[in-house]
NUSEBA-671738 format. One record per residue (C-alpha): residue in one letter; y, z, x. Coordinates in steps of 0.02 Angstrom, whole numbers. Each point is the difference from the previous one (the first is absolute). Layout:
# NUSEBA-671738
@type->A, y->Y, z->Z, x->X $
...
END
This chain:
# NUSEBA-671738
@type->M, y->288, z->1554, x->-836 $
@type->S, y->72, z->-129, x->-2 $
@type->L, y->20, z->-145, x->132 $
@type->T, y->167, z->-59, x->97 $
@type->V, y->22, z->-171, x->97 $
@type->T, y->131, z->-50, x->123 $
@type->R, y->17, z->-184, x->50 $
@type->L, y->4, z->-15, x->201 $
@type->D, y->97, z->-119, x->108 $
@type->S, y->-141, z->7, x->133 $
@type->I, y->-174, z->76, x->36 $
@type->E, y->72, z->91, x->143 $
@type->Q, y->104, z->113, x->-134 $
@type->A, y->-188, z->64, x->-68 $
@type->D, y->-121, z->116, x->116 $
@type->R, y->-144, z->-125, x->65 $
@type->N, y->-91, z->123, x->-2 $
@type->Q, y->-15, z->48, x->-194 $
@type->W, y->35, z->-165, x->-45 $
@type->N, y->-161, z->-53, x->90 $
@type->H, y->-86, z->126, x->-87 $
@type->V, y->41, z->-65, x->-169 $
@type->V, y->-85, z->-186, x->69 $
@type->E, y->-131, z->87, x->69 $
@type->Q, y->-54, z->95, x->-155 $
@type->A, y->61, z->-155, x->-120 $
@type->D, y->-129, z->-124, x->-106 $
@type->L, y->95, z->-119, x->71 $
@type->G, y->54, z->30, x->161 $
@type->S, y->16, z->-135, x->115 $
@type->V, y->60, z->-10, x->196 $
@type->F, y->132, z->-110, x->-73 $
@type->H, y->64, z->168, x->-94 $
@type->R, y->5, z->96, x->166 $
@type->Y, y->171, z->79, x->72 $
@type->G, y->-63, z->-99, x->188 $
@type->W, y->-21, z->-165, x->-103 $
@type->L, y->178, z->6, x->-106 $
@type->R, y->108, z->82, x->137 $
@type->A, y->-58, z->-168, x->80 $
@type->V, y->45, z->-124, x->-120 $
@type->E, y->195, z->107, x->-22 $
@type->R, y->15, z->-12, x->196 $
@type->G, y->-68, z->-172, x->-5 $
@type->Q, y->27, z->-122, x->-163 $
@type->P, y->176, z->-65, x->-39 $
@type->L, y->-44, z->103, x->-183 $
@type->E, y->87, z->164, x->-77 $
@type->P, y->-106, z->151, x->-35 $
@type->R, y->-6, z->74, x->-203 $
@type->H, y->-120, z->129, x->16 $
@type->L, y->-42, z->116, x->-141 $
@type->L, y->-71, z->197, x->14 $
@type->V, y->-60, z->114, x->-117 $
@type->E, y->-7, z->151, x->48 $
@type->K, y->-86, z->160, x->-88 $
@type->K, y->76, z->194, x->56 $
@type->G, y->74, z->-116, x->142 $
@type->N, y->-191, z->-48, x->57 $
@type->P, y->-18, z->-192, x->-10 $
@type->I, y->-120, z->-38, x->-139 $
@type->A, y->26, z->-210, x->-8 $
@type->M, y->108, z->-150, x->51 $
@type->S, y->30, z->-169, x->-16 $
@type->P, y->51, z->-100, x->174 $
@type->N, y->139, z->-130, x->-50 $
@type->F, y->105, z->-162, x->101 $
@type->V, y->119, z->-83, x->-14 $
@type->G, y->-3, z->-187, x->10 $
@type->S, y->69, z->-177, x->-47 $
@type->I, y->-90, z->-125, x->-99 $
@type->G, y->-3, z->-149, x->88 $
@type->S, y->196, z->-92, x->-3 $
@type->I, y->57, z->73, x->-156 $
@type->P, y->146, z->144, x->-3 $
@type->V, y->-118, z->92, x->-90 $
@type->R, y->-107, z->153, x->73 $
@type->R, y->-168, z->89, x->-30 $
@type->L, y->-72, z->167, x->23 $
@type->Y, y->-191, z->-4, x->75 $
@type->S, y->-108, z->116, x->4 $
@type->I, y->-32, z->-35, x->172 $
@type->R, y->27, z->-139, x->100 $
@type->P, y->-96, z->-24, x->118 $
@type->G, y->-158, z->76, x->-73 $
@type->S, y->-65, z->69, x->-153 $
@type->G, y->27, z->112, x->-141 $
@type->G, y->89, z->88, x->-118 $
@type->P, y->25, z->195, x->-55 $
@type->V, y->-121, z->123, x->67 $
@type->A, y->-16, z->163, x->-72 $
@type->I, y->-122, z->170, x->27 $
@type->G, y->28, z->83, x->-143 $
@type->N, y->94, z->27, x->-164 $
@type->E, y->-47, z->-191, x->14 $
@type->E, y->63, z->-59, x->-186 $
@type->T, y->181, z->69, x->8 $
@type->A, y->22, z->-50, x->164 $
@type->L, y->-49, z->-161, x->1 $
@type->D, y->127, z->-5, x->-169 $
@type->L, y->139, z->93, x->98 $
@type->I, y->-36, z->-115, x->137 $
@type->L, y->10, z->-152, x->-134 $
@type->E, y->171, z->55, x->-73 $
@type->S, y->76, z->56, x->151 $
@type->T, y->-28, z->-195, x->64 $
@type->A, y->135, z->-71, x->-112 $
@type->R, y->124, z->104, x->103 $
@type->L, y->-61, z->-97, x->170 $
@type->C, y->64, z->-138, x->-92 $
@type->D, y->162, z->-39, x->9 $
@type->G, y->119, z->-140, x->50 $
@type->S, y->-57, z->-142, x->48 $
@type->V, y->-179, z->104, x->1 $
@type->R, y->-85, z->-89, x->-183 $
@type->F, y->-163, z->13, x->45 $
@type->H, y->-148, z->132, x->43 $
@type->Q, y->-185, z->-86, x->43 $
@type->I, y->-149, z->78, x->43 $
@type->S, y->-143, z->-85, x->83 $
@type->N, y->-165, z->80, x->56 $
@type->V, y->-183, z->-84, x->51 $
@type->D, y->-70, z->150, x->-46 $
@type->S, y->-78, z->-5, x->-169 $
@type->S, y->-15, z->179, x->1 $
@type->Y, y->211, z->-5, x->-51 $
@type->V, y->-86, z->-68, x->-159 $
@type->R, y->-5, z->178, x->-76 $
@type->Y, y->187, z->-17, x->-1 $
@type->H, y->16, z->-146, x->-110 $
@type->D, y->56, z->55, x->-190 $
@type->S, y->118, z->140, x->77 $
@type->F, y->89, z->-181, x->75 $
@type->L, y->-10, z->-95, x->-145 $
@type->E, y->101, z->147, x->-74 $
@type->H, y->123, z->3, x->96 $
@type->G, y->22, z->-180, x->3 $
@type->Y, y->-91, z->-79, x->173 $
@type->S, y->-83, z->-159, x->-58 $
@type->L, y->-173, z->-38, x->101 $
@type->R, y->-16, z->-165, x->117 $
@type->I, y->-108, z->-48, x->70 $
@type->T, y->83, z->-105, x->174 $
@type->N, y->-149, z->-13, x->145 $
@type->C, y->-145, z->87, x->69 $
@type->D, y->-71, z->79, x->117 $
@type->M, y->-184, z->-65, x->98 $
@type->L, y->-86, z->166, x->32 $
@type->L, y->-153, z->17, x->93 $
@type->D, y->-132, z->124, x->-49 $
@type->T, y->-34, z->95, x->151 $
@type->S, y->-125, z->124, x->-38 $
@type->R, y->-113, z->-126, x->71 $
@type->N, y->-73, z->-43, x->142 $
@type->W, y->82, z->-138, x->108 $
@type->D, y->-156, z->-115, x->-12 $
@type->A, y->-5, z->13, x->-193 $
@type->L, y->159, z->-28, x->-12 $
@type->L, y->-26, z->-163, x->133 $
@type->A, y->-132, z->-82, x->-84 $
@type->E, y->96, z->-9, x->-167 $
@type->M, y->164, z->-101, x->55 $
@type->D, y->32, z->-171, x->29 $
@type->S, y->-85, z->-96, x->127 $
@type->S, y->166, z->-61, x->57 $
@type->R, y->42, z->186, x->49 $
@type->R, y->-121, z->32, x->62 $
@type->R, y->-26, z->-153, x->134 $
@type->A, y->200, z->50, x->39 $
@type->I, y->-86, z->167, x->44 $
@type->R, y->-115, z->-74, x->105 $
@type->R, y->124, z->-134, x->71 $
@type->G, y->102, z->135, x->48 $
@type->H, y->-143, z->116, x->104 $
@type->D, y->-17, z->-193, x->119 $
@type->H, y->133, z->68, x->98 $
@type->D, y->8, z->137, x->99 $
@type->G, y->93, z->113, x->-105 $
@type->E, y->60, z->196, x->-28 $
@type->I, y->36, z->109, x->-155 $
@type->V, y->145, z->92, x->50 $
@type->E, y->71, z->164, x->-69 $
@type->E, y->192, z->-4, x->59 $
@type->E, y->113, z->131, x->51 $
@type->L, y->152, z->33, x->-158 $
@type->T, y->141, z->-50, x->154 $
@type->R, y->145, z->-83, x->-7 $
@type->A, y->-54, z->-172, x->96 $
@type->V, y->-181, z->9, x->-139 $
@type->L, y->118, z->32, x->-160 $
@type->S, y->157, z->-115, x->73 $
@type->E, y->-145, z->-165, x->50 $
@type->M, y->-90, z->52, x->-180 $
@type->H, y->165, z->-44, x->-104 $
@type->S, y->53, z->-164, x->88 $
@type->N, y->-190, z->-64, x->-18 $
@type->Y, y->4, z->69, x->-188 $
@type->T, y->183, z->-118, x->-50 $
@type->D, y->-99, z->-167, x->84 $
@type->V, y->-145, z->45, x->-93 $
@type->A, y->143, z->25, x->-161 $
@type->E, y->76, z->-138, x->49 $
@type->R, y->-152, z->-126, x->-22 $
@type->V, y->-63, z->84, x->-160 $
@type->G, y->147, z->71, x->-92 $
@type->G, y->53, z->156, x->-89 $
@type->A, y->78, z->188, x->22 $
@type->R, y->64, z->28, x->163 $
@type->L, y->-29, z->196, x->85 $
@type->T, y->133, z->53, x->138 $
@type->R, y->-35, z->6, x->169 $
@type->A, y->99, z->185, x->28 $
@type->F, y->-134, z->50, x->-174 $
@type->F, y->-158, z->-53, x->146 $
@type->L, y->67, z->97, x->122 $
@type->E, y->67, z->144, x->-109 $
@type->L, y->-197, z->1, x->-43 $
@type->R, y->-50, z->102, x->178 $
@type->N, y->66, z->152, x->-112 $
@type->F, y->-176, z->-51, x->-83 $
@type->P, y->-117, z->5, x->112 $
@type->E, y->-132, z->71, x->-98 $
@type->R, y->-6, z->-105, x->-117 $
@type->I, y->52, z->-177, x->74 $
@type->K, y->-154, z->-121, x->103 $
@type->V, y->45, z->-146, x->118 $
@type->F, y->-128, z->-62, x->39 $
@type->S, y->21, z->-167, x->109 $
@type->L, y->-138, z->-153, x->99 $
@type->H, y->14, z->-15, x->155 $
@type->V, y->-81, z->-158, x->106 $
@type->D, y->21, z->-40, x->156 $
@type->G, y->133, z->160, x->31 $
@type->A, y->95, z->-51, x->-104 $
@type->R, y->42, z->42, x->-185 $
@type->R, y->-55, z->-136, x->-144 $
@type->G, y->52, z->77, x->-146 $
@type->L, y->51, z->187, x->-64 $
@type->M, y->-14, z->77, x->-186 $
@type->M, y->54, z->169, x->-71 $
@type->F, y->-102, z->93, x->-109 $
@type->V, y->42, z->167, x->-112 $
@type->L, y->-130, z->128, x->-38 $
@type->D, y->21, z->35, x->-175 $
@type->D, y->-77, z->201, x->19 $
@type->E, y->29, z->13, x->-181 $
@type->R, y->-76, z->-115, x->-76 $
@type->S, y->-143, z->-19, x->148 $
@type->T, y->62, z->-205, x->23 $
@type->L, y->53, z->-59, x->171 $
@type->H, y->162, z->-128, x->-59 $
@type->Y, y->-10, z->-169, x->128 $
@type->L, y->225, z->32, x->-4 $
@type->C, y->29, z->-203, x->64 $
@type->S, y->-62, z->-120, x->161 $
@type->G, y->85, z->-27, x->158 $
@type->V, y->-145, z->-167, x->48 $
@type->T, y->121, z->-158, x->15 $
@type->E, y->-67, z->-173, x->3 $
@type->D, y->9, z->25, x->174 $
@type->H, y->-149, z->99, x->-21 $
@type->F, y->-104, z->-94, x->-102 $
@type->E, y->-119, z->-70, x->98 $
@type->Y, y->-59, z->203, x->60 $
@type->N, y->-15, z->35, x->-173 $
@type->A, y->83, z->151, x->-13 $
@type->S, y->34, z->2, x->-191 $
@type->E, y->-223, z->25, x->-14 $
@type->L, y->-18, z->110, x->135 $
@type->I, y->120, z->132, x->-16 $
@type->H, y->-42, z->6, x->-185 $
@type->E, y->-170, z->29, x->51 $
@type->H, y->48, z->154, x->110 $
@type->A, y->112, z->62, x->-133 $
@type->I, y->-152, z->-23, x->-127 $
@type->K, y->-130, z->79, x->138 $
@type->W, y->156, z->139, x->42 $
@type->A, y->-16, z->53, x->-184 $
@type->I, y->-178, z->12, x->-45 $
@type->E, y->-21, z->112, x->156 $
@type->N, y->151, z->93, x->-38 $
@type->G, y->-50, z->30, x->-179 $
@type->Y, y->139, z->-111, x->-118 $
@type->E, y->-97, z->-53, x->-136 $
@type->T, y->159, z->-143, x->-35 $
@type->Y, y->45, z->-139, x->105 $
@type->N, y->158, z->-63, x->-48 $
@type->F, y->44, z->-181, x->60 $
@type->R, y->167, z->29, x->-132 $
@type->G, y->68, z->-127, x->-154 $
@type->T, y->-10, z->-153, x->-19 $
@type->E, y->79, z->-107, x->-183 $
@type->P, y->-139, z->15, x->-122 $
@type->D, y->-70, z->-173, x->24 $
@type->F, y->-164, z->-54, x->69 $
@type->R, y->78, z->-180, x->48 $
@type->N, y->136, z->87, x->75 $
@type->G, y->-69, z->-31, x->219 $
@type->L, y->57, z->173, x->24 $
@type->F, y->-110, z->59, x->-135 $
@type->R, y->-170, z->-87, x->46 $
@type->F, y->26, z->27, x->193 $
@type->K, y->-43, z->185, x->-32 $
@type->E, y->-95, z->4, x->-140 $
@type->R, y->-129, z->-98, x->140 $
@type->F, y->25, z->170, x->59 $
@type->A, y->-145, z->99, x->-152 $
@type->T, y->170, z->73, x->-84 $
@type->R, y->30, z->35, x->-152 $
@type->A, y->161, z->-28, x->-71 $
@type->A, y->99, z->124, x->-79 $
@type->P, y->160, z->-18, x->-102 $
@type->C, y->132, z->87, x->67 $
@type->L, y->94, z->76, x->-168 $
@type->T, y->184, z->-4, x->-18 $
@type->W, y->95, z->102, x->-140 $
@type->E, y->195, z->-53, x->4 $
@type->R, y->153, z->61, x->-126 $
@type->G, y->150, z->-47, x->-13 $
@type->Y, y->147, z->95, x->-12 $
@type->P, y->74, z->-29, x->-145 $
@type->R, y->-192, z->-53, x->-64 $
@type->A, y->81, z->-203, x->-44 $
@type->A, y->25, z->-18, x->207 $
@type->L, y->-199, z->-24, x->8 $
@type->A, y->27, z->-127, x->-139 $
@type->A, y->114, z->-125, x->135 $
@type->L, y->-85, z->23, x->128 $
@type->N, y->-170, z->-53, x->-68 $
@type->G, y->117, z->-167, x->-79 $
@type->G, y->53, z->17, x->178 $
@type->R, y->-175, z->-34, x->67 $
@type->V, y->-58, z->-118, x->-121 $
@type->A, y->159, z->-99, x->24 $
@type->H, y->-38, z->4, x->195 $
@type->Q, y->-215, z->-30, x->-51 $
@type->W, y->107, z->-184, x->-89 $
@type->Y, y->105, z->-48, x->170 $
@type->T, y->-117, z->54, x->100 $
@type->S, y->-129, z->-106, x->-77 $
@type->S, y->107, z->-138, x->-14 $
@type->T, y->66, z->-150, x->116 $
@type->P, y->178, z->-1, x->70 $
@type->V, y->107, z->-175, x->-23 $
@type->T, y->140, z->44, x->133 $
@type->P, y->29, z->129, x->93 $
@type->E, y->144, z->24, x->-157 $
@type->T, y->-93, z->18, x->-124 $
@type->V, y->-106, z->152, x->112 $
@type->R, y->173, z->106, x->9 $
@type->E, y->25, z->-35, x->-163 $
@type->R, y->-150, z->78, x->-106 $
@type->T, y->5, z->132, x->117 $
@type->T, y->180, z->77, x->-37 $
@type->E, y->-73, z->-58, x->-189 $
@type->I, y->-141, z->127, x->14 $
@type->K, y->113, z->115, x->132 $
@type->S, y->177, z->-1, x->-146 $
@type->K, y->-149, z->52, x->-153 $
@type->V, y->-119, z->121, x->72 $
@type->V, y->163, z->132, x->66 $
@type->G, y->102, z->-61, x->-151 $
@type->Q, y->-159, z->90, x->-119 $
@type->I, y->-8, z->131, x->111 $
@type->F, y->173, z->66, x->18 $
@type->S, y->35, z->-57, x->-207 $
END
């Protein structure tokens, strides 16, 4: 029996129960594949959904969630597998045929200014598709990593392996008469979470999630946790977490611990509580999320001190046409050269930036 593939311009075109059934049964399914997460991304983030659904006799057996987004400031866009989150195609039947059909059909999603497709996943199980991705013209890159903690072990064993600086910080936090609270996902709590998160993002840099996305997560309460530290009757920092029952992982999503909360060691105390919560609720892994794969990076070292291990984020990319990826990689090299150089004047900066952008865009569209 032949398979059919359909393009969905919204997850709401799919049947929620059937979609989630595939996610739950697939070897590679995760919380980020679920209907509720994808709907929150669609409604809350400035991204254009372009999903693929494979059916056999009208029954879904495979899917590939995708979103179109920008690439910096150049007038070229990319098709991302899942963003925010991670993951790629998943299947529960006719796996080889379904995967080939998805990868062949992806070309039809990359039109106009959409010149690339990127599949990123921190789950090493996705390596099972590596050769198939290569056969379809993809290349593998490692651009960052997630820092993982083994929560199949007890808290005392994990604490003993943490760096002494983390143990001291946790002890100092307990000097305050504070309490960790699980917050209800109300509009007020999520708005405060986003406001604090924005302050943190401005301090450390990186991509931004919108307030609308945070508010949409009220519709996905079974997979979202917000823990906060209360001291003297006031919140002294919040953190948001995602429950990945499919992968037995508790993902730390983002921080709402501002500089005003540092004196209470809010980050260490909330992480401690969340790790213990993961252990008590049977999650095998606690994911501190991503950082550059570089031991010299401050964020890498901070997370490493919690006795984590680095897990590479596997990123497969291809260009449409294929030569476009070579142009993009050339632009990345040029950007590295540019950022490692010392600009002489503002005029030099503008000239170099314009030159790099024009060369990359010209090669992509040639």
